[in-house]
Structures are given as C-alpha cells and as structure tokens.
C-alpha positions as CSV (number, residue, x, y, z in Angstrom):
1,M,70.0,-74.2,-62.6
2,S,73.1,-72.8,-64.6
3,E,72.9,-69.7,-62.3
4,N,72.5,-71.9,-59.2
5,V,75.6,-73.7,-60.3
6,N,77.5,-70.5,-61.0
7,F,76.4,-69.1,-57.7
8,V,77.9,-72.1,-56.1
9,K,80.9,-72.2,-57.8
10,W,81.6,-68.4,-56.7
11,I,80.6,-69.4,-53.4
12,S,83.1,-72.4,-53.3
13,L,85.8,-70.0,-54.9
14,I,85.3,-67.5,-52.3
15,T,85.2,-69.8,-49.5
16,G,88.7,-71.5,-50.9
17,L,90.3,-68.1,-51.0
18,C,89.3,-67.1,-47.4
19,L,90.6,-70.6,-46.3
20,L,93.8,-70.2,-48.1
21,S,93.9,-66.6,-46.8
22,A,93.6,-67.7,-43.1
23,I,96.2,-70.3,-43.7
24,L,98.7,-68.0,-45.1
25,F,97.9,-65.3,-42.3
26,N,98.1,-68.2,-39.8
27,V,101.6,-69.4,-41.4
28,F,103.2,-66.0,-41.9
29,F,102.0,-64.1,-39.0
30,V,100.3,-65.8,-36.3
31,N,102.9,-68.7,-36.3
32,R,105.7,-66.2,-36.3
33,V,104.3,-64.4,-33.5
34,A,103.8,-67.5,-31.6
35,K,107.2,-68.9,-32.3
36,S,108.7,-65.4,-31.1
37,I,106.9,-65.4,-27.8
38,I,107.8,-69.1,-27.4
39,R,111.5,-68.2,-28.1
40,V,111.2,-65.4,-25.2
41,V,109.4,-67.9,-22.8
42,R,112.4,-70.2,-23.3
43,K,114.9,-67.5,-22.9
44,M,113.3,-66.4,-19.6
45,R,113.5,-70.0,-18.3
46,L,117.3,-69.8,-18.7
47,V,117.4,-66.5,-17.1
48,E,115.7,-67.9,-14.1
49,Q,118.2,-70.5,-13.9
50,G,120.9,-67.5,-13.8
51,L,122.1,-67.1,-17.3
52,L,121.9,-63.6,-17.7
53,D,124.0,-63.4,-20.8
54,I,121.0,-64.6,-22.7
55,R,119.8,-62.4,-25.6
56,V,116.6,-62.8,-28.0
57,P,117.7,-61.9,-31.9
58,V,115.2,-59.0,-32.9
59,Q,114.1,-59.0,-36.4
60,G,111.4,-57.3,-38.2
61,K,109.0,-54.4,-37.5
62,D,106.3,-55.6,-35.5
63,E,105.3,-56.0,-31.9
64,T,107.7,-58.9,-31.5
65,V,110.5,-56.5,-31.9
66,L,109.2,-54.5,-28.9
67,L,109.0,-57.8,-26.9
68,G,112.7,-58.9,-27.6
69,S,114.2,-55.7,-27.3
70,S,112.3,-55.1,-23.9
71,F,113.5,-58.7,-22.8
72,N,117.3,-57.9,-23.9
73,S,116.9,-54.6,-22.0
74,M,115.7,-56.2,-18.9
75,T,118.5,-59.1,-18.6
76,E,121.0,-56.5,-19.4
77,R,119.9,-54.5,-16.7
78,L,119.6,-57.4,-14.4
79,G,123.0,-58.3,-15.2
80,G,124.6,-55.0,-14.5
81,L,122.4,-55.0,-11.2
82,L,124.0,-58.1,-9.9
83,T,127.2,-57.2,-11.0
84,E,127.0,-54.1,-8.8
85,V,125.7,-56.2,-6.0
86,R,128.8,-58.3,-6.3
87,E,131.1,-55.7,-6.2
88,E,129.4,-54.1,-3.4
89,Q,129.5,-57.4,-1.4
90,V,133.4,-57.6,-2.3
91,R,133.6,-54.2,-0.8
92,K,131.7,-55.1,2.2
93,Q,133.3,-58.1,2.9
94,R,137.1,-56.6,2.5
95,A,135.8,-53.6,4.8
96,E,134.6,-56.4,7.3
97,M,137.8,-58.2,7.1
98,M,139.9,-55.1,7.7
99,L,137.6,-53.9,10.6
100,M,138.2,-57.4,12.4
101,Q,141.6,-57.6,11.4
102,A,142.7,-55.1,14.2
103,Q,146.5,-55.1,13.7
104,I,148.0,-54.3,17.3
105,K,145.7,-53.3,20.4
106,P,147.0,-50.1,22.0
107,H,147.0,-51.6,25.4
108,F,149.2,-54.4,24.6
109,L,151.6,-52.0,22.7
110,F,151.6,-49.8,25.8
111,N,152.1,-52.7,28.3
112,T,155.1,-53.9,26.1
113,L,156.7,-50.6,26.1
114,E,156.3,-50.3,30.0
115,S,158.2,-53.7,30.1
116,I,160.9,-52.5,28.0
117,N,161.0,-49.5,30.2
118,A,161.2,-51.5,33.2
119,L,164.1,-53.5,31.9
120,A,166.0,-50.2,30.8
121,A,165.6,-49.2,34.5
122,Q,167.5,-52.4,35.5
123,N,169.9,-52.3,32.9
124,E,168.9,-55.3,31.1
125,G,170.4,-54.6,27.7
126,A,170.3,-57.8,26.2
127,K,166.4,-58.4,27.0
128,I,165.7,-55.1,25.7
129,M,167.3,-55.8,22.4
130,L,165.2,-59.0,22.2
131,M,162.1,-57.3,23.3
132,V,162.5,-54.6,20.7
133,H,163.5,-57.2,18.1
134,R,160.3,-59.1,18.6
135,L,158.0,-56.0,18.9
136,S,159.3,-55.0,15.4
137,R,158.4,-58.3,14.0
138,L,155.2,-58.2,15.4
139,L,154.5,-55.0,14.2
140,R,156.0,-55.5,10.6
141,T,153.8,-58.6,10.2
142,S,150.6,-57.0,11.7
143,M,150.8,-53.8,9.0
144,H,151.6,-56.2,6.0
145,H,149.7,-54.7,3.2
146,K,148.2,-58.1,2.1
147,E,145.7,-60.2,3.5
148,E,147.6,-63.6,3.3
149,I,150.9,-64.1,4.3
150,T,153.1,-67.5,4.3
151,V,152.6,-69.9,7.4
152,Q,156.2,-69.6,8.2
153,E,155.5,-65.7,8.5
154,E,152.5,-66.1,10.7
155,L,154.4,-68.7,12.8
156,E,157.0,-65.9,13.3
157,H,154.4,-63.3,14.1
158,V,153.1,-65.9,16.9
159,R,156.5,-66.6,18.3
160,S,157.1,-63.0,18.7
161,Y,153.9,-62.5,20.6
162,L,154.5,-65.3,22.6
163,E,158.1,-64.3,23.5
164,I,156.8,-61.0,24.6
165,Q,154.1,-62.2,26.8
166,K,156.5,-64.6,28.5
167,Y,158.8,-61.4,29.3
168,R,155.9,-59.9,30.9
169,F,154.3,-62.8,32.4
170,E,157.5,-64.9,33.2
171,D,156.4,-68.1,34.6
172,L,152.9,-68.0,33.6
173,F,153.1,-70.5,30.6
174,H,155.5,-72.4,28.5
175,Y,154.8,-73.1,24.7
176,E,155.9,-75.3,22.2
177,L,155.4,-75.3,18.1
178,D,155.1,-78.4,16.3
179,V,155.1,-77.6,12.5
180,D,155.0,-79.7,9.3
181,E,158.0,-78.5,7.3
182,E,155.7,-79.0,4.1
183,A,153.2,-76.4,5.4
184,L,155.6,-73.3,5.6
185,E,155.2,-72.4,2.0
186,Y,151.5,-72.2,2.1
187,R,149.7,-69.1,2.4
188,I,147.4,-68.1,5.3
189,L,145.2,-65.3,6.3
190,K,147.4,-63.2,8.5
191,L,146.6,-62.8,12.2
192,T,145.0,-66.1,12.3
193,L,146.9,-68.0,15.2
194,Q,147.8,-64.9,17.3
195,P,144.0,-64.4,18.7
196,L,143.9,-68.0,19.4
197,V,147.1,-67.9,21.5
198,E,146.1,-64.6,23.0
199,N,142.6,-66.3,24.1
200,S,145.0,-69.2,26.0
201,I,146.9,-66.6,27.8
202,Q,144.1,-64.2,28.9
203,H,141.2,-66.3,29.3
204,G,142.5,-70.0,29.9
205,F,145.3,-69.3,32.4
206,D,143.4,-66.9,34.5
207,G,143.5,-68.1,38.1
208,L,145.5,-71.3,37.1
209,E,147.5,-72.6,39.9
210,H,150.2,-74.3,37.8
211,A,152.4,-73.3,34.8
212,G,150.0,-73.1,31.6
213,M,151.3,-75.1,28.5
214,I,150.4,-73.8,24.8
215,R,150.8,-76.2,22.0
216,V,150.8,-74.7,18.4
217,S,150.7,-77.2,15.7
218,V,150.3,-76.8,12.0
219,S,150.0,-79.9,9.5
220,V,148.9,-80.7,6.0
221,V,146.1,-82.9,5.8
222,S,144.8,-83.9,2.2
223,G,143.9,-80.8,0.7
224,S,143.7,-78.6,3.7
225,I,145.9,-77.2,6.2
226,V,145.2,-77.5,10.0
227,L,146.0,-75.4,12.5
228,E,145.5,-76.2,16.2
229,V,146.2,-74.3,19.3
230,A,145.7,-76.6,22.6
231,D,146.3,-75.3,26.1
232,N,145.8,-77.0,29.6
233,G,144.0,-74.0,31.2
234,I,140.9,-73.6,33.2
235,G,138.7,-74.5,29.8
236,M,135.2,-73.2,28.9
237,D,131.6,-74.3,29.9
238,G,128.6,-74.4,27.6
239,E,127.6,-70.8,28.4
240,A,131.2,-69.6,27.3
241,M,131.0,-72.0,24.0
242,S,127.3,-70.5,23.2
243,R,128.7,-66.9,23.8
244,I,131.5,-67.4,21.2
245,A,129.2,-68.9,18.9
246,E,126.6,-66.2,18.8
247,G,129.3,-63.7,18.9
248,R,128.4,-62.3,22.3
249,K,130.3,-60.3,24.9
250,E,130.7,-61.4,28.3
251,E,128.4,-59.7,30.6
252,K,131.4,-58.0,32.9
253,W,132.7,-56.5,29.6
254,S,132.5,-52.8,29.2
255,P,133.1,-50.4,26.0
256,M,135.5,-48.4,28.3
257,E,137.5,-51.8,28.5
258,D,139.2,-51.3,25.7
259,G,142.2,-53.8,26.7
260,E,143.8,-57.0,25.6
261,R,140.6,-58.7,26.6
262,G,138.6,-56.7,24.0
263,G,140.7,-57.9,21.0
264,L,139.7,-59.7,17.9
265,G,137.8,-62.8,19.8
266,L,137.5,-66.3,18.6
267,R,134.2,-65.6,17.1
268,N,135.8,-62.7,14.6
269,V,138.4,-65.3,13.7
270,A,135.7,-67.6,12.8
271,D,134.1,-65.2,10.7
272,R,137.1,-63.9,8.8
273,L,138.0,-67.6,7.9
274,R,134.4,-68.1,7.0
275,I,134.3,-65.1,4.8
276,H,137.5,-65.6,3.5
277,Y,137.9,-69.0,2.5
278,G,133.9,-70.0,2.3
279,P,131.5,-71.8,4.3
280,G,133.3,-75.2,3.8
281,Y,136.3,-73.8,6.1
282,G,136.5,-72.4,9.5
283,M,137.1,-73.0,13.2
284,M,136.0,-75.9,15.8
285,I,136.7,-75.5,19.4
286,C,136.8,-78.4,21.9
287,S,136.8,-77.4,25.7
288,S,135.4,-78.4,29.1
289,P,135.8,-76.8,32.6
290,G,139.3,-77.7,33.9
291,Q,140.2,-80.0,30.9
292,G,141.8,-77.0,28.7
293,T,140.7,-75.7,25.3
294,T,141.8,-77.1,21.7
295,I,140.6,-74.8,18.9
296,R,141.5,-76.0,15.3
297,C,141.3,-74.1,12.2
298,T,140.8,-75.7,8.9
299,I,141.9,-74.1,5.5
300,P,142.5,-74.6,2.0
301,R,146.1,-75.0,0.8
302,N,147.1,-72.3,-1.4
303,R,150.9,-71.6,-2.6
304,G,149.9,-68.8,-4.8
305,E,148.4,-65.3,-4.2
306,Q,144.9,-65.0,-3.7
307,A,142.8,-64.8,-6.9
C-alpha cells in the first residue's frame, strides 16, 4: 500500500507538472503567437479599407517576426505602387488636357490672316489695326502656360474671337455679353467658352435665313460659377445630341477636313471640365430643331491658384 501511495503521488506530481507546463506553454507561446496573428488580421482589415500607412510592430525571434515583416513590406510596396499609379494618372490627365486644349486651329488662323490681307488690299487701316489687336489677344490667351485664367481673361478671349468672326462673316450674327461683376475675379479653365461660341457660329447658324444671336452669360450661383452660351440657331436633334454625348464625329467628317469644324468640340469641353473639376461639375446641353441651343457649364468657385 505504501508503494502504491508513493506511485500515485509521483503520477499526480508528474501529471500536475505536465499540466502546468502545458498552461505555461499556452500562455507564453501559443497565446502570443495567436495574438500576433490576430493583430496582423486586424491590420489587414484596415489595409482593405485603404489605410496603407498601417504597420505591425515586430518583436521577438520566432515566426511571428517573419509574418509581421512580410506584412509591413507588403503594405509599403502597395503604398508605393498606388502612389505611382496616382502620379501616372495625373500625368495622363494632364496630357489629355493639353491634347484637348488645342490652342488655335491652323485654318482659323489662316482665314483670319486672309481677311487681314483683304482689308489691306482695300486700304482699311483702322480695321486692320483692330483685327491684329484682337488676334494678338487671342493668341496671348491661347498660349498662356497656365491651365486656369480669370473669368475676365476668358471673356476677353471670347470677345476677341467673336469680333474676328464678325469681321469675317459680317452680318451672319450678333452677340451680347451678360456678366455678373462678382464672377470676374474667379478662375476658370481656359478655352472653355470659345469652343461653345464656335459651335454656335459653325453649326448653329449654318443655313440660317435670318441673323443669328449669341448670348454669353456668366453668373455666381451658391458655390458655383455658371457659364451659359445660348443662340437662336437651327438647334440639334436627338441624333446630334447622342453623337456629342458619345463623342462620335459626324458621318460626313473626314480626317483630312482639319478645319475649323474639326476643333475641340463640345464633348472635349465636357471631358476637360470633368477631368479638371471632378464628376460633380460639367456641361449640360438643351436644344431642339429650330429652337436654338443653350449650353450651360457649372464649375466651382476658385479665386486662388489650383491646388
């Protein structure tokens, strides 16, 4: 009995030591590893939400160090790749803006110079002086190195363009400007209004029996600048509106026809506004056959330089 009691005591002691060892192993190793894995999983969920600056503290010399280091390297690499993608997207958008922002179309310049030449042949010195002055202002704004200019500068650019076209086409159209004085100091993406006015002259008044009328208005509404170009021309049908929305050329248009009709186009203006100001702003067209066309552009107010 004495030996049996001693044997049971030793068995109990050994069993207790094993249980204590298992508990200590669980507390100091398994539990720590589990906490490290849970910590990495929680950080991974934050990374899934887009927080790429998350890092896992690395301590110890076991496998959890390798796991944490791999996680930190992965998030750092992802952050670098996303930064490269953003920079590439910015460069791409800027290239698209420069491509769509065709400054002065050659045919318009050639035709203007031909008009000046005709005036010189008629000894119209005063008209030549005005034409050259308007053309120089037009070129100065078009070749401006900044993407944004003030509303006042944009209106001067449009006025110069309209005056040159009036010299060329004489009684084809009249125009008026209605501008809120408060809007003049705000900044706008350059060459926004001129393509809209060009659309009225080149398309809206094509075949019109009476003199056309273009009305350019700029107003400040809440937190936005509203620019509107309206004409009393022939208007557009549903097919033409769809073509503009989809960015398609007219069927009769040819790549060799690189004249004034092949210019920026309304679709390109809408794309430039969307790229520059975001999807919350842009262009709206209201038109019907025989009822003229109204084009409205809405942009945010901005007195300072672009961020």
